[in-house]
C-alpha positions as CSV (number, residue, x, y, z in Angstrom):
1,M,44.2,283.3,89.3
2,Y,41.0,285.2,90.6
3,Q,37.8,283.9,91.1
4,D,35.0,284.5,88.8
5,K,32.0,286.4,90.4
6,C,29.6,283.0,90.0
7,Q,32.4,281.2,92.2
8,V,31.9,283.1,95.2
9,P,30.1,281.2,97.5
10,S,27.0,282.3,98.7
11,E,27.8,282.4,102.7
12,T,30.6,285.1,101.6
13,A,27.9,286.9,99.4
14,D,27.9,290.0,101.7
15,L,31.9,290.4,101.7
16,S,33.6,292.6,99.3
17,R,34.6,291.2,96.1
18,L,38.4,292.7,96.2
19,A,38.6,290.4,99.3
20,L,37.3,287.5,98.0
21,T,39.1,287.3,95.0
22,T,42.3,288.3,95.9
23,P,44.3,284.6,96.1
24,R,45.8,283.0,99.0
25,S,49.5,282.6,99.0
26,M,50.2,279.1,97.6
27,I,53.8,279.3,99.7
28,R,51.4,279.8,102.9
29,D,49.4,276.5,101.7
30,V,52.9,274.5,101.3
31,F,53.7,276.2,105.0
32,D,50.4,274.8,106.2
33,K,50.9,271.2,105.0
34,A,54.6,270.8,105.7
35,A,53.4,272.0,109.3
36,R,51.3,268.8,109.2
37,T,54.4,266.5,108.0
38,P,56.3,264.4,110.6
39,G,60.0,264.8,109.9
40,V,59.5,267.0,107.1
41,I,62.5,268.9,105.5
42,S,61.4,272.1,104.5
43,L,63.1,273.9,101.5
44,A,60.2,276.4,101.3
45,L,60.9,278.9,103.9
46,G,62.4,282.2,102.5
47,E,64.0,282.9,105.4
48,P,67.7,282.7,107.1
49,S,67.9,279.8,109.5
50,T,70.0,282.2,111.9
51,T,68.8,284.7,114.3
52,A,69.8,288.7,114.6
53,P,73.6,289.0,116.0
54,D,74.2,289.6,119.5
55,H,74.3,293.2,119.5
56,V,71.2,294.1,117.6
57,V,69.2,291.8,120.2
58,R,70.7,293.5,122.8
59,A,69.6,296.7,121.4
60,G,66.2,295.7,121.0
61,I,66.3,294.7,124.8
62,E,67.8,298.0,126.0
63,A,65.5,300.0,124.1
64,I,62.3,298.5,126.0
65,R,64.3,298.6,129.4
66,A,65.0,302.2,128.3
67,G,60.9,302.7,127.9
68,H,61.2,303.2,124.0
69,T,57.9,301.8,123.7
70,H,56.0,304.4,122.7
71,Y,54.6,305.9,119.4
72,T,57.2,307.5,116.6
73,D,57.0,309.5,114.0
74,V,55.5,307.6,111.1
75,L,58.8,308.1,109.0
76,G,60.6,306.4,111.9
77,I,63.0,307.6,114.7
78,P,65.8,309.8,113.5
79,E,68.5,307.1,114.9
80,Y,67.1,304.5,112.6
81,R,66.6,306.7,109.3
82,H,70.4,308.2,109.8
83,A,71.4,304.6,110.0
84,V,69.9,303.8,107.0
85,A,71.3,306.5,105.2
86,D,74.7,305.6,106.5
87,Y,74.6,302.2,105.4
88,T,72.9,302.8,102.0
89,R,75.8,305.4,101.4
90,R,78.6,302.7,102.5
91,V,77.5,299.7,100.9
92,K,75.5,300.6,98.0
93,G,77.0,304.0,97.0
94,L,73.7,305.9,97.0
95,S,72.9,308.9,99.0
96,Y,69.4,309.6,100.8
97,D,68.5,312.4,103.2
98,P,67.3,311.2,106.4
99,G,65.0,313.9,106.9
100,T,62.8,313.9,103.8
101,E,64.2,310.9,101.5
102,I,63.9,307.8,104.1
103,H,60.7,305.7,105.5
104,A,60.8,303.3,107.7
105,T,58.3,300.8,107.6
106,P,57.2,297.3,109.1
107,G,58.9,295.2,106.4
108,A,59.2,295.5,103.0
109,T,55.9,294.3,102.1
110,L,54.2,297.4,103.4
111,A,57.2,299.8,101.9
112,L,55.9,298.1,98.3
113,Y,52.3,298.7,99.0
114,L,52.9,302.2,100.0
115,A,55.0,302.7,96.4
116,L,52.4,301.5,94.6
117,R,49.8,303.3,96.0
118,V,51.7,306.4,95.8
119,V,52.4,306.2,92.3
120,L,49.3,304.5,90.6
121,D,46.0,305.4,89.5
122,P,43.2,303.1,88.9
123,G,43.5,301.8,85.6
124,D,47.3,302.2,85.4
125,E,49.8,299.3,84.4
126,V,52.8,297.9,86.1
127,A,55.3,295.9,84.3
128,V,56.2,292.5,86.4
129,F,58.6,290.2,85.3
130,T,57.6,286.5,85.6
131,P,58.2,284.4,87.7
132,S,58.0,286.6,90.4
133,F,57.2,287.1,94.2
134,G,53.5,286.6,94.3
135,T,53.0,289.7,96.0
136,Y,54.1,291.9,93.3
137,E,51.1,290.9,91.1
138,A,48.6,290.6,94.3
139,Q,49.7,294.5,95.4
140,V,49.5,296.0,91.7
141,I,45.9,294.7,91.9
142,L,45.1,295.6,95.5
143,S,46.0,299.1,93.9
144,G,43.8,299.3,91.2
145,A,46.1,298.9,88.5
146,S,47.0,295.8,86.3
147,P,49.9,293.7,86.1
148,V,51.5,293.2,82.6
149,R,53.9,290.0,82.8
150,I,57.0,289.9,80.8
151,P,58.8,286.3,80.9
152,L,61.9,285.7,82.1
153,R,64.3,283.6,79.8
154,P,66.0,280.5,81.1
155,E,68.5,281.0,78.6
156,V,69.5,284.1,79.8
157,G,69.6,283.1,83.3
158,M,66.2,284.4,84.0
159,R,68.0,288.1,84.3
160,M,65.6,290.9,83.6
161,E,65.9,292.4,79.8
162,A,65.5,295.9,78.5
163,T,64.3,294.6,75.3
164,E,61.5,292.2,76.8
165,L,60.1,295.4,78.8
166,E,60.1,297.8,76.2
167,R,57.9,295.0,74.0
168,A,55.4,294.8,77.0
169,L,55.2,298.6,77.4
170,T,51.6,300.3,76.5
171,P,50.4,303.9,76.9
172,R,48.9,302.8,80.2
173,T,52.3,301.5,81.6
174,R,53.2,303.6,84.8
175,A,56.1,301.2,86.6
176,V,58.3,298.6,86.5
177,I,58.9,296.3,89.6
178,L,62.5,295.1,89.6
179,D,64.2,292.7,92.0
180,S,67.7,291.7,91.9
181,P,68.7,289.2,93.5
182,G,65.4,287.7,92.1
183,N,63.0,285.6,94.4
184,P,62.4,283.0,93.1
185,T,64.9,283.0,90.6
186,G,68.1,284.0,92.5
187,A,69.1,285.6,89.1
188,V,71.4,288.9,89.1
189,T,70.7,291.4,86.7
190,D,74.1,293.3,85.9
191,A,74.9,297.0,85.9
192,Q,75.1,297.2,82.0
193,E,71.4,295.7,81.6
194,L,70.1,298.0,84.4
195,A,71.4,300.8,82.6
196,R,69.6,299.7,79.6
197,I,66.3,299.4,81.6
198,A,66.7,302.7,82.8
199,A,67.0,304.4,79.6
200,V,63.5,302.5,78.8
201,C,62.1,304.1,81.9
202,R,63.5,307.3,81.2
203,A,62.3,307.2,77.5
204,H,58.6,306.0,78.3
205,D,58.4,308.2,82.0
206,L,58.1,305.0,83.8
207,W,58.8,304.9,87.8
208,A,60.8,301.8,88.8
209,I,60.4,300.1,92.1
210,S,63.4,298.6,93.0
211,D,62.9,295.4,95.5
212,E,66.7,295.2,97.2
213,V,65.8,293.2,100.1
214,Y,68.6,290.2,99.2
215,H,71.3,293.1,98.2
216,P,74.2,291.7,99.8
217,F,73.7,288.1,98.9
218,V,75.9,287.9,95.3
219,F,77.7,285.2,94.4
220,D,80.9,284.3,92.7
221,T,82.1,287.7,92.8
222,G,85.9,286.9,94.0
223,Q,85.8,289.7,96.9
224,G,86.2,287.6,99.8
225,D,85.6,289.3,103.0
226,R,84.1,292.2,101.1
227,I,80.0,293.1,100.6
228,V,79.7,293.6,97.0
229,P,76.0,294.0,96.3
230,A,73.7,293.9,93.4
231,P,73.7,297.1,91.4
232,S,70.8,299.0,91.9
233,I,68.8,301.1,89.2
234,A,68.9,304.0,91.4
235,A,72.6,304.4,90.6
236,C,71.7,304.8,87.0
237,P,72.1,308.5,85.7
238,G,68.5,310.5,85.7
239,M,66.9,307.3,87.7
240,R,67.2,308.6,91.4
241,E,64.4,310.8,90.8
242,R,62.1,308.2,89.6
243,T,63.2,304.9,91.3
244,I,62.0,303.8,94.7
245,V,63.8,301.4,96.7
246,V,62.2,298.9,98.7
247,D,64.6,297.6,101.1
248,S,64.3,295.5,104.5
249,L,66.5,294.0,107.4
250,S,64.6,290.7,107.4
251,K,66.8,288.7,105.1
252,V,70.2,290.8,105.5
253,F,70.1,290.7,109.3
254,A,68.1,287.5,109.8
255,M,65.3,289.7,111.5
256,T,62.3,288.2,109.7
257,G,60.0,288.4,113.0
258,W,61.2,291.9,113.7
259,R,59.1,293.3,111.0
260,I,61.8,296.5,110.3
261,G,62.4,297.8,106.8
262,H,62.4,300.9,104.6
263,M,61.8,302.6,101.6
264,L,63.8,305.5,99.8
265,A,62.6,307.7,97.1
266,P,62.5,311.3,96.3
267,R,61.3,313.5,98.9
268,R,57.7,314.1,97.0
269,V,57.3,310.3,97.2
270,I,57.9,310.2,101.0
271,V,55.6,313.6,101.8
272,E,53.0,311.4,100.3
273,S,53.7,307.8,101.5
274,S,53.7,309.3,104.8
275,K,50.2,310.8,104.9
276,L,49.2,306.9,103.6
277,A,50.9,305.4,106.3
278,E,49.2,307.3,108.9
279,Q,46.2,306.1,108.1
280,M,47.6,302.3,107.9
281,N,49.8,301.9,110.7
282,S,50.4,305.0,112.4
283,S,54.0,304.1,113.6
284,L,56.0,301.2,114.0
285,N,57.6,298.8,116.5
286,A,59.9,301.1,118.3
287,P,62.0,298.6,119.7
288,A,62.6,297.3,116.5
289,Q,63.7,300.6,114.8
290,Y,66.5,300.7,117.7
291,A,67.5,297.3,117.0
292,G,67.3,297.9,113.2
293,A,69.9,300.9,113.8
294,A,72.2,298.9,115.7
295,A,72.2,296.3,113.0
296,L,73.0,299.0,110.1
297,A,75.6,300.8,112.1
298,G,77.2,298.0,113.7
299,P,80.0,294.8,112.1
300,L,78.8,293.2,108.6
301,D,80.8,290.2,109.4
302,H,77.5,288.2,110.1
303,V,76.1,289.2,106.6
304,I,79.6,288.2,105.0
305,R,79.2,284.7,106.8
306,M,75.7,284.1,105.7
307,R,76.9,285.1,102.2
308,S,79.6,282.5,102.3
309,Q,77.3,279.9,103.9
310,Y,74.7,280.5,100.8
311,E,77.3,280.1,97.9
312,G,78.7,277.0,99.4
313,T,75.2,275.8,99.7
314,R,74.2,276.8,96.4
315,D,77.3,275.0,95.0
316,A,76.4,271.8,97.0
317,V,72.7,272.1,95.1
318,V,73.9,272.7,91.8
319,D,76.6,269.4,91.8
320,L,73.6,267.2,93.3
321,L,71.5,268.2,90.5
322,R,74.3,268.8,87.5
323,D,74.0,265.4,86.0
324,H,70.4,264.7,86.6
325,P,68.6,263.5,83.6
326,L,65.1,265.0,84.9
327,L,65.9,268.0,86.6
328,R,67.5,271.1,85.7
329,V,68.7,274.2,87.9
330,N,70.3,277.3,86.9
331,S,73.2,278.1,89.1
332,S,71.9,281.0,91.2
333,M,73.7,284.1,91.5
334,G,72.2,285.6,94.3
335,A,69.7,285.4,97.1
336,F,69.5,282.2,98.6
337,F,67.1,280.3,96.2
338,A,67.2,277.8,93.3
339,L,64.5,277.5,90.5
340,V,64.4,273.6,89.5
341,D,62.9,273.0,86.4
342,V,61.0,269.6,86.7
343,R,59.5,269.4,83.4
344,G,61.3,266.2,82.6
345,T,59.5,264.4,85.1
346,G,56.1,264.8,83.3
347,L,54.4,266.6,86.4
348,T,53.8,270.2,87.3
349,G,55.4,272.0,89.6
350,G,52.5,271.7,92.0
351,E,52.2,268.1,91.4
352,F,55.6,267.4,92.0
353,A,55.6,269.4,95.0
354,D,52.5,267.9,96.7
355,R,53.8,264.2,95.6
356,L,57.5,265.3,96.6
357,L,55.8,266.1,100.2
358,D,53.7,263.1,100.5
359,Q,56.5,260.5,99.4
360,E,59.7,261.9,100.6
361,H,58.8,264.5,103.3
362,V,60.3,267.4,101.4
363,A,58.6,270.6,101.2
364,V,59.3,273.0,97.8
365,V,57.0,275.8,96.5
366,P,55.6,275.0,93.2
367,G,56.6,277.7,90.5
368,E,53.3,278.1,89.9
369,A,53.2,280.4,93.1
370,F,55.4,283.0,91.1
371,G,53.0,283.4,88.1
372,P,52.7,281.8,84.8
373,G,56.4,281.8,84.3
374,G,56.9,279.7,86.9
375,N,54.8,276.7,85.0
376,G,56.9,273.4,85.4
377,F,59.3,274.4,88.0
378,V,59.9,274.3,91.8
379,R,61.9,277.2,94.0
380,L,64.1,275.7,96.6
381,S,65.7,277.6,99.5
382,F,69.3,276.6,100.5
383,A,69.0,279.1,103.4
384,G,69.0,276.4,106.0
385,D,71.6,274.1,107.6
386,R,73.4,272.5,104.8
387,A,73.3,269.0,105.7
388,D,69.3,269.2,105.6
389,V,69.3,271.2,102.3
390,T,71.9,268.2,100.8
391,R,69.6,265.7,102.5
392,G,66.4,267.7,100.9
393,V,67.8,267.5,97.5
394,E,69.2,264.2,97.5
395,R,65.5,262.9,98.2
396,M,64.4,265.0,95.5
397,A,66.3,263.5,93.0
398,H,65.2,260.0,94.4
399,F,61.7,260.9,94.1
400,A,62.3,261.8,90.2
401,D,64.3,258.6,89.5
402,S,61.3,256.5,91.2
403,L,58.7,258.0,88.8
404,D,57.4,255.7,86.1
405,H,58.1,257.6,83.3
406,G,56.7,255.1,80.9
407,A,53.1,255.8,82.2
408,L,53.6,259.5,82.4
409,V,54.8,259.6,78.6
410,A,51.6,256.9,77.8
């Protein structure tokens, strides 16, 4: 995954080894190639196809017109932090002090990095369930620590398991990164298993860093027009003081380009994260914070409609692949991703994705982009238009059918 020193080109020998050996995201590689492919159907992009609701856009415009375009507190404007606290209490049932336990960040990515830098020292280890969003391992390494991979098992729906976590621990393990609903798996870990994971964290004095950016997109809840979020480990007994929640408005409110998110954590964490953020970004986009406050405080009809759309498109994807002899897909329980097992074709995930894009003009992300646990899989997003997603999956099935399996076996 990381280049050996002897592989570093001579023309970059005067650049840092850290920069040179940090891998480029394979997801970006797919995006770049798809952008050069005429008539492509992209099932690779992990963002909503819609945009923010009108009242959110208006709040951002009004903030600009009102002159709210200056530096803000490094932790965020009070309006945003109060909106985060109210939303988190209302939707997740978790209470945080907006003055001391909430840190607004330019998206969840920096929130995750700040969380890791606050709790890790060089030489520490961080447990990471795999396949996982590639940023996790990269940021652990950028923090001077080492990721310890814990394989997710298809036979349990790719959900995180306490027994697998405990088996992977060493005396150097300092934290575990959790995500539910998961990317790229779409798996949702239930409250009972999270309670068992919490017991492991308490027994071994671990920090839990909980990525909850897809929290309201949980399927098959039978709750109609209510939001039933994925359970948070922060709600488990004894875990609030050892959990850092990372969240974002990017997916939930279709605000990816606004770059607005936050972390929720004990006061002692926020004190330190504010010091680090002062040196990284000083403050964040002021109009985006006002728009974010409007999103969090406003009606959630838009979120509920997106969840319903994703669930219906998920059903269509599963129906199309249910009886395919070479492709296997777990029925995603949340987020807007499906992980498709392509090992029956005889191709790796990377080979399948490359040839699918070249021959059928459909872009998916190879599972290898999410670590070794993704070998033999591809990730597809069903956040786009249902007709486009359906056509893309039909082309995927056609491509698999067209392979010369006799030659592959030979």
